[in-house]
N, C-alpha and C positions, 0 to 999 in steps of 0.2 A: 504493500500500500504506500509505503514511504516513497518508493521509486516512482510509482505512478503519480504521486502528488508533486514530485519535482519536475515532471515533464512540462507542465504549463509555465513554470518559472524559467526553465531553459528556453522555451519558445519565446517568452517575453524578452529575455536577454538577447536572444538571437535577433528578434525584431528591432530592439533598441539599437544594437550594433549596426544592423543594416541601415537604419535611418541615419545614424551618425556618419556612416561611410558616405551615404548619399549627400548629406549636408556638407561634409568636408569636400567632396568632389565639386559641388556647386560653388562652394567658397573659393576653391582653387581656380575655377573657371572665371569667377568674378574678378579675382586678382589678376589673372592673365589679361582680362579686359580693362584693367585699371579701375575697376569699381570697388575700391578698397573699403568704403563704408559698408557696402553690401556684404563683402567678404567677412568683415568683423562681426556683423550681426548674425550671419549664418554660423560662424564658428562659436560664438557665445551660446547660441541655441544648442549646438552640438555638445559643448562642454556641460551645460546644465542638464541635458538629457543623460549624459554619461554619469554625472554625479548622482542624479536621482534614481536611476534604474540599474546601473551596472558599475558600482564604484570599485569593486575589488578584483575583478578577473584580469588575467594576463591580456586577453584580447582588448579589454577596455583600457588597460594601461598603455598598450601600443597605440590605440586610437587617440588617447589623451595626449600622448607625446606628439603625434602628428598634427593634431588640431592646434596645440599650443605653439608649435613651430610655425604653422601657417598664420596663426593669429599674430605672432611676433612680427613676421614680415609685413603683414597688412597694416598693423599699427604703426610700424616704423615708416612705411611708405606714405601713410595718410597724415603723418605729422609728429608722432610721438616716438622718437628714437629710443629714449629711455624706457618707455613702456614696452617697446619691442624686445629690448634686451632682457627686461624683467620676465617676459613670457618665455624666453629661451632658457633663463635660469630655472624657471618653474618646470619646463619640459625636462631639463637635465636632471632635476630632482626626482622625477618619476622613473628615470631609467633604472634606479636601484631595485624597483619592484619587478624587473624583468630578469629571467634567467640568462646566464651567459650563453653565447652562441651567435649564430649568424644574424638573427633578427635584432638582437641587441646591438651588434656591431653596426648594422645598417642604420638603426635609429640614432646611435651615437654619432655616426658620420653625418646623418641628416641635421642634427643639432649643431655640430661643428661647422658644417657647410653654411648654414643660415647665420650663425654667429659671425663667420667670416664675411658673409655678404653684408651684414649690418655694419661691421667695422669698416669695410670698404666704402659703403655708402656714406659713412660718417667722415671719410677722408683719412682713415688710419689704414693705409694700403698695406704696409709691411705686416702689420698684425693680422690683417685679413688673409694675406697669402699664407702665413704660418698656419692659420686655422684651416684653410683650404687643403694644405699639404696633409695635415693630420686627418682631415675628413676623407681624403682620397685613400690614405693608407688604411683607414678603418673600413671604408666601403669596398675595397678590393678583397677584404676578408669575408664580405657578406655575399649572399646569393639572392638578395631580395629585389626590390624595384630598381631596374636599370636606369630609370629616369633620374634617381638621386645621384648616381655616379656620373651620368652624363651632365647633370646640372652642376656638379662640383667642378668638372673640367671647364664648363662654360663660364662659371663665375670666377674661377681663378684666371682664365683668359682675360676677363674684364679687368681684373686687378692689374695684370701685367700691362694692359693697354695704358692704364693711368701712370705706370712707371716707365712708359715708353719702351718697354721690352717687346718689340714687335715680333721677333722670332719666337719667343716663348709663348706669346699670346696666340700666334697662328698655330703653333703646335698643339696647344690645348683645344682650340676650336676644331682643328682637324680630328683630334682624338674623340671629341664630343660627337662629331658627325659619324665617325666609325662606330661608336657605341650605338648611336641612334639607328644606323643602317642595319646593324646586327639584330636589333630588337624592334625595328619598324616604328620608330618614334619620330614621325615626320615633322611635327610642329616644333620640337626642340632642335632638330637638325636645321630648320629654317632660321632659328635664332642664331645658331652657330655660324651659318652662312652669312647672315646679316653682319655678324661681328668680324668675320673674315674680310668683309667689305670695309669695315672700319679700319682694320689693320692696313689694307691696301691704301686707304685714304691717308693714314698716318705717314706712310712711306712715299707718298706722292704719286702713286699709281692710280689716278682718278678713273680712267676707263674701267679698270678691273673693279675698283670700288663700286662704281655705279652699276656694273653688271651684276655683282653680288647683291646689291641692294634691290635691283629689279627682280632677281630670282626670289629673294626673300619676300618681296612685296606680293608676288603672285601667291605664295604659300600662305601669307598672313590673310590676304583677302578671302581665301578659300576656307581657312579654319580658325584663325585667331585675329579677327580684325581689330581687337583692342590694342594690338601691338603696333599698328600702323603709325600712330603719332610718333612713337620713339624712332621708328625707321625714317619717317619724313624729317625728323630732327637731324639725323645723321646725313641724310641726303642734302639737307640745307648746309651742313658744315662742309661737305665736299664741294658743293657749288660755290660756296664762299671762298674756299681755298683756290678755286679756279678764277676768282675775280668776278663771278656772276652774282653780284649783290642783289639785283632785282629779282632774279630767279630764286635765290635763297630766301629773300623776304617773302615771296609768294608762298613758298613751302611753309614758312613760319606763320604766316597769316592763317593758314589752314590748321596748323599744329596747335598753336597756343590756345585757341578756344576749346579744342578737344581735350587738351591736358587740363585746362581749368575745370571743365565739366567732369573729368575723371578724378579731380582733386589729387592729381599725381604731382605732389609738391616738388620732388627732386627733379623730375624731368621737365616740369614747367619752368623751374628756375634756370635749368640748363638752356632751355629754349630761349629764355629772355636774354641770357648772356650771348647766345649766338645771334639773336636779333639785334643786340647792341652792336656787335661787330659788323653785321650787314648794314645797319643804319650808318655807322661811321664810314664804311667804305663807299657808301652812296652819298656822303656829304650831309646826312641828316644828324648833326651832332647833338641837338637837343633830344631827339628820340633815343639816340644811343645812350645818353646820360640817364634818361628816365628808366629805360629798360635795365640798365646795369644796376642802378640803385634798388630797383624793385627786386631783382634777383638776389642782391646782397642781403636784403632784409629777409627774404625767404630762407636762404641758406643759414643765416644767423639764427633764425627762429628754430630751424631743425638741428642746430648744434653742429653743422658741417663747416668747420673752420677752413678746410682746404678749398672747398668751392666758394665759400664767402670771400676768400682772398682773391680767387680768380675773378669773381664779379667786381670786387673793388678795383682790380686791374683794368677791367673793361671801362669802369667809370673814369679811372685815371687817364686812359687813352683819349676819352672824349674831352676831358678838361685840358689835356696837353694839346689836342688839336685846336681847341678854342684859343689857348694862349699863343700858340705859334702863328695862327692866322691873324691874331690881333697885334702881334709883335710886342706884347707886354707880358712878361713872365713874373708872377708874384714869387717872392723868395720862398714862400712856404711850399710851392708846388714841387720843385726838385727835391726838397727835403722829404715831402710826402712820398715821392716815388722811391727814394732810397730806403725809407722805413718799410714800405710795402715790399721792396725786394728782399729785405731781411726776413720778413714774415714768410714770403714765398719760399725762400731758401730753406728755412726751418721745416717747412712742410714738404720738402723734397720735390718742389715744382721747378725744375731747372730751366726749362724753356721760358716759363713765366717770369722767373727771376731775371733772366737775361733781358726780357722785354721791358720790365720795369726799369732796369738800369739803363737800357738804351733810351727810354723816354727821358730819364734824368739827364743823360748825356746831351740830348738835343736841347733840352731846356737850359742847361748850363751854357751851351754854346750860344744860344739866343740871348742869354744874359751877358755874354761877353767874357766868359770865364773858361777858356780852353784848358787851363791847368786842371780845374776841377773835373771837366769832362773827360780828360785823359785818364785821371785816377779812377774814375768810375768805369771807363771802358776796360781798364786792366782787371777789374773785378768780375767781368762777365764769365759765366760758366761756358765751357767749351760746347759749341753747337754740335748736334748729333745728326744722324741720317734722318731721324724722325722730326727734327726741328722744322716747323712750318715754313713754307716758302716766303711768306711775307716777313717773318722774323729774319730770315737770311738776307733778304733785300734791305731790311732796316739796318742790319749791322753794317752792310756795305755803305749805306747812306750816312751812318754815324761816322764811320772812318773817313769818308769823303769830306763831310762837313768839317771834321776836325782838321783835316789837311788844309782845307780852305782857310780856316781860322789861323793856321800856322803859316799861311802864305805858300804852301806847297801845292801849286796848281797841278803839277805833273802827277803827284801821288793821288790827288783827288780824282783826276781823270782815269787813273789806273784802277782805282776802286770801282768807279762807275762802269768801266769796261768789263771788269771781272764779274760784277754783279749781273750785268745784262747778258753776259755769256752763260752764267749759271741759270738765269731765267730762260734763256733759249733752250737749254737742255731739258728743263722742266716742260716747256711748251712742246718739244718734240715728242713727248710721251702722251700728249693729249689725243682725245678722239673727238671728232665733230668740229665743225667750223666755230661754233659758239665757244667751246672750251679753249680752242687755240687762240681765239680773239681775246677772251676774257683775261687771260694771264697778263696781258699788257699792263693792266692797272698796277700790278705789283712793282713794275719797274719805272712807273711814270715819274716819280720824284727823282730817281737817279738820272733818267734821261734829261729831265728839265734842268737839273743841276749842271750836267755836262754842257748843255746848250748855253746856259747862262755864263758858264766859265769861258767858253769859246768866244761868246759875244763881248765879254768884258776884257778880252785880250787887248793889250796896249798897242797902239799903232806905231810900232818901231821895228827895226830889223831884228830878226832872230839871230842867234849865234852863227848860223851858217850863211848869213847874208840875205836870206829870203825875206821879202817884205812880210811883216806880221799879218797884214790884211789878207795876203795870199794864203799864208799858212792857216789862218783862221777859217778861210773859206773852205779849204780842203778838209780841215778837221770837222767843220760843221756838216759838210756833206756826209762824212763817215758816221757822225753821231745820228744824223737824221735817218740814215739807212738802217742803223742798228735799232732804232726805237720805233719806227712807224710802219704801219701796214704789214706786219709780219705774217698775217694770214696768207698774203699773196706770194710769200716766199716758198710755199709748199707745192711740190709737184703732185697733182691729183693721182691717187692710186687707180688701178684698173677698176672698172665697174664691178660691183659685188652684188650677186643675186641674193637678196634678203627677202624671203617671202613674207615674213612678219611685217617688215617695214612697208612692203608693197601693199599688203592688205590694209594696213592702217591708213596709208595715203589714199587708197581707193575709197575707203569709207569717209575720210574727210572730204574728198571731192564730191561724193554723192550728197553728203549733208550740206555742203555749200551750195550745190545745185538746188537742193530742196529749199534752202533758206531764200535763195534768189527768187524761186518760183512763188514762195509764200509772200514775199514783198510785192511782186508783180500782181498778185491776187488781192492785195490789200490786207493781208494777215500778218500779225507779228510773228517773226521767226525765233522767238525767245528760246523755245525748247531746243531747236536745232543749233542755235548759237552757243548754248551751254554745252551741248555735246561736242561741237566743233572745238571749243576752247580746251576741253579735256583731252580730246584725241590729238590735237596739235601738240599739247604738252608731252603726250606719250611718244609721238613721233620724234620730237626733238631729243627727248631723253634717250630713246633707243639709239639715235645717232651718236650720242656722247660716248657710248661704249661699244658699238657694233664694230667700229674700225677706226684706226688713226686717220686723220684727214689726208695725209700724204707724206711723201719723203721730203725732208727739208733741203732746200738749195742754199748755197752760201750767199751771204750778203754781197751785193754787187760792189766791185771795186770802182773807184773813180776812173782808173785807167781803162777798164773794160767799157764803162758807160761812155767815156769820151771817144773811144774807138768806134763804138756802135753808132754814135750820133752822126758822125761824118759832118755834113754841112748844116745839120740841125743844131738847135740850141735847147738846152734843158734848163728850166727854171723851177727850183724847189723852194716853196715858201715855208716859213717857220715863224713861231711866236715864242717870245720869252717875256714874261710879264705882260706889258702892253706894247712891246716893241715888235713890229712886223718886219721881217727881213726876207731876203731872197738869196739863194745860192745860184749863181748863173754859170753854167758850163757851156762855153761857146768858143769856137775857133781854137780849140786846144788849150784854152785858159779857163781858170775857175776864179770867180769873183764873189765877194760878199757885198750885197747892196742893202743898206738900211733904208726902210720905207717909212710909212706913216704909222699912226696909232692903230693897233690891231682892233680895239673895240670900235673905233669910229669907222674903220674900213669894213669890218664885219657888218656893222649896222647898215651901211650903204649897199653892201652886197645883198643883204636881206631885203632892203627896200626895192632893189632892182628886180629881185625874184618876185616880189609881191606885185610890182607894177606889170611885169610881163604876164603873170597869171591873170590879172584883171583885163589886160589888153587882148588876151587870146581869143575869146569867143567871137564867132562870126556874127555879124549883124548888130554890133554895138551902135547906139545912136551916134551920129556924127559928132555932136558937140562933146559927148562923153568920151568918145574915142580920141578926139583931139587933146583933151585934158590929160587922159591917161598916157597917151603917146608922148606928150611933152614931159610928163613926170618920168617916164621910162628913159627918155633920152638924157634927161638931167642926171638920173641915177647912174646910167651907163657912163656918162662923161666923168662923173666923180670917181667911180670905181676905176675907170681907165687911168685917170690922173694919179690915183694912189698906187695902183698895182703895176701898170704897164709902162706908162710914160717914163718913170725913172730908170727903166731897163733898156730903153731904146738904143742908147749909145753902145750897149754891150751885145744886144741880140741882132741889131740891124733889121733886115727883112727876112731873116732865116725862118724856116718852119720851126714850130715850137713843140716841145714836150713839157707839159706843166704838171707839177706835183703839188696839189693844193694842200691846205690845212684847214680844219674846222669848217667855218661857214663858207669858205671859198670853194668847197665842193659843189655848192649850188650855183656858182656863177656860170652863166652861158657865155663862154668866152668869145664866141663869134659875134655877139651883140656889141662888144666894146669897140669904139671907133678905131683904135690903133690896130685891132686884130681882124677887122672885117675883110673877108676874102683871103685871109692867111690860114695856112694849114696849122691846126692846133690839135694836139693829142693830149688827153688828160689821163694820168696814171696814178695809182695810189702810192707808188714809190718808184725810185729809179730801178730798184731790183725787180719790181713787178714789170716795169716797161722792158727791161733787158730780157727777162724771161719770155715776154710776149713776142718781141721782135726776132728772137732767135728760135722760136718754136717752129716746127715744120708747118708748111702751108698745105691745106687740103685742096685738092683739085677735083672734088666730087661734084655732086649735083647741086642745083639751086632749088631751094624750097620756098614757096610762097604760101603762107598760111593765113587764113582770115577767121577771126573769132565771130561770135554771134552779136546781134544788136549793133552792127557797125554800118554806118552809112556808106553807100557806094563810093562817095567822094574820098573817103578816108582810105579804103582798101586799094582802089585803083588797080585791081588785079589784072584787068583786061589790058591796060597800058603796059604794066610791068611784064605781062606775058609776051608782049611784042618784043621787049628787051631781052627776055630769057625764054625763047620759044620751047626749050626742052625742059623747063622747070617742072618740078612736082608741085601740083596745085592742090591745096587742102582748104576746104570751106564747108559751110553748112554742117552736115552730119559727119563728114570725114575729118574735120579739124578737131579731133579728140586729143586729150593729153597723151595717150599712148601713141596715137598716129603721128602727132607732131614730134614727139621724142624719137620715135623710130626713124622718121624722115630726116631729122636733124643729125642723127648719128652718121658721121662720115661725110656730111655735106660741106660744100665750100662756102655757100652763102645761105643764110636762113632769114627771110623777111617775115616778121611776125606782126601782123596788123590785128591787134586785139586790145580790148579794154584791159587795163591793169590797175593794180592797187599796191602802193607801197605800205609795208607794215612796220612802222618804227619800233613797236614793242618787241617784235621778233622778225628781224629783217629777212631771215631765210624762208619766211612764209609770205613774203611779197609774191604776187601772183599775176598771171595772165588768165583772162577768162576765155575758155575754149568751149567747144560744143557740149562736152559732158561735164563741165565744171572747171575748176582752176588748175593751171599748171604752176607748181610752186618752184621757187628759186632753188631749194635744196635738191629737187629731183634732177636737176641738170648734172649733178655730180655722178649720176648713174650712167652717163654716156661714155662708152668706151673710146669713141673717136669724135670729140666735140667739133662742131663746125668752126672754121677759121674766122668767120665773119657773121655776126648776128645783128640784125636791124630790128629795133623795137619801135614800130612806126606810129603808134596811135596813143601813147600814154607817156607820162613823165617818169619812167622807171629808171632814169639815170640818177634819181634821188637816192641818197644813202642815209642810213642811220650812223652817225659818227660816234664811235666808241673811243675810249682812251687809247692813246698810241696812234691816233688818226686811222683807226680801223674802220673803213667805210664799207658797211654791209648793206645789201639790197639786192634787187633782182639782177641789175647789171653787174654788181660786184660778185654775185653768185656765179654768173656766167664766166667772168674773168678768172675767179678762183678755181673753176672747173676745167679750165684749159682753153677757153675761147680766146683767140688772139685779139680780136677787135670787136667792140660793141658800139653801135650807134643808137643813141636814145636821147629823148628830150629831158631837160632838167626842170622845165616849167610846163604848165598847161599849154596846149597848142590847139588851134582851131582846125576843124576838119579839112577845109580847103587848103590851108597853109601846109598842113601835114602832107596832104596828097601831092601838092605842087613840089614840095621839097623832095619827096621820094622819087617822083618821076625824073626830075633833073639829076638827082643824086645817082640813081641806078644807071641812067643813061651814061653818065661820065665814068662810073665804075666799070660798066661793061665795055667801055671804050679803052680801058687800060689805066685809068687814073687810080691812085691809091685812095682808100676810103677817106683819109683826112683831107686830102686835096679836093676830092670830089665834094665832100660835105661843105668845105669852106666856100666853094663856088656856089653851091645850092643855097646856103644860108645867106650869103651876101646879097642875094636878090631882094630879100625882105627881112633883114636881120632881127627886128624886134618881134616879128611874128613866127620866127623859125628857130626857137632856142634849142636846137639839137647839138649834141656834143659827140665827139669821137673819143672812145675810151680804149685803153689798152695799147696795142701796137700802132694802129693807124694805117 
């Protein structure tokens, strides 16, 4: 009877234990989703249930230990670090109730692993690693849940990351993946893959990092979407290291509200630190300071001294930027930087210690105390392979500025040269045009310093008797080529068949077509536009890691450019402060010409562009047309006076190659009085021009393509067909993106008459509208044999979004970077009849044997204010 009476009791205990197991699993899932408050509530319910119904059994003791460990983690992550450690102490106390053996070893390892995790999260990294070592030793004795062992390797890898031990971290993440593969633990393997991406980011291999992040994202979306915010935070860090502050900020705008909703205090504060860095790189100093201070408060509240110091460093960077920009450095600011460096050194944050000291160096130099700056520079920790790229560039800048303060111009230029060479090696590892372009921002201050030093050179003979102005001109040419338009220094790789990318682009094209049809029907395309934005982000991200952009070419030497010019002249414009200058290479000589105020000249260039936009439409009322024309002529005269007239004695009547800077990219040079009828080619750099003129010329077919909703006057295909009777003609339903790309591959001339749109937020999504939707700039890189000569006849796609380093990206820029030798396009709006008349004259002259630049000059000169076409590339 007694045995019978005990059966219901065992059944009730079994039921209680099953309910506790279910509650614990739900709590773990809530923790994985960063819903820590929910996890805490579920675990407390589980512990109450155990206490009330099954207080003394061994299975209950095991479950109590597991629940307390999970509760400790959840409490620590939701704000109470001390409370989390107390729960782990409590869990360790219950281990004594368990018999020796494999299960106790597993639970002991579980407690040690989570204690290590909490110590790590509190910034006590070495203590955390010691605990992880002990946990792994105990767990290898056990035969229990393999998730615990895999998690121990994962968490120790995290700790090694914070000590910048990249090799050890990668080894632990790889071991974690192996354990997961053996036991089919996909969600944990995804976390390890995510962290392998972080290791690649640390070591500067951004394409590999972004590829790992993308693989982890796919897994997270399918199984553990709560982990996506942490992944997006790491993606933002990687983009920031590539100089893509706007892209990083977009990731963080998505991440921070999610982390705030999840009440994920640690990750939220880390996201704010990253946001501060993005804002600073983007010039938003006030936002940077606000985010850094908010993060510092959060870390301090959590008791995390290590991360609180990192946040304080982010705030110091913002305050330093403000002081340097104002030219007034309070005495307390370098003192604060040095004190913070001491704190960071004590916390074993070597890279951050170095950064704080470098900020102090720059502040002391600005205060006029090079001796103090030199003492601080001597205290810098040695930089490592994992030291961020921007830190390495800052060290070069500090050394160069100290050399300037000591009057050692040669040493300053040597530091700048070495820094830009190091930056070039980092750029060579990048994938995708945007990443290659973005890195320029890290070398901007070094390049600016070098240009400023060259321009400040005294007008006296050098020791070898060469006039100083001549030496300065040669030096300036070299520095400009090292610092500007590096995107165009890369030789495009052969076309890569990527079905994932092709499918994504096809979907974007269909959605854009649907959005256009919705607008024509009077319906808002809001849903389609939201889908388009998400897909375009995916396409760009895929391009970041799918392949490197291309093989790097060497920077063009002055001698090589001079030889290639022959009877032509090259004019390379540059700005230092508000001084606009030009390096002129003509007749075998190189000269430096100082011009007008850069700000005033850029303002008149912008006015000219606006006047020509207004003047473009056909059928303007005569009185309005006369007013606008007069304004345009005045703007053109003033730009001509500032930019071209001072160069006349050096360039004579030679054909010109012009390398613009900043707002000068928008100048339609053929409208300027001194240049009307003269052959002018615009190139992003002398290196890019030399690569274009020495590229092989294709002698394939001529392609005439016409997009939809285009007036007959614009397309003029019938008249152009008379010029090119054997041309491939595409229009109506045949002018699809695939059809046009296929026809362009191997063509000699491609004339594309289609509406287009420049996309300044993402220049590689600038597009031409074709029969089935848009043809995007980045798709042109898929051509294995790009046409030698492309004409964009009906839109102002010569426009570019100018990034740091004079990186000019847009549809025309995408063509040049993809290997097209010459592009003809308008830089302003152009009327239908003017565009058609220009093209008829232009193609007739090209077909008769004139070069594109000569033919275009003659066509534009017939009505220069209404024909703002430019010849880009080789000419």
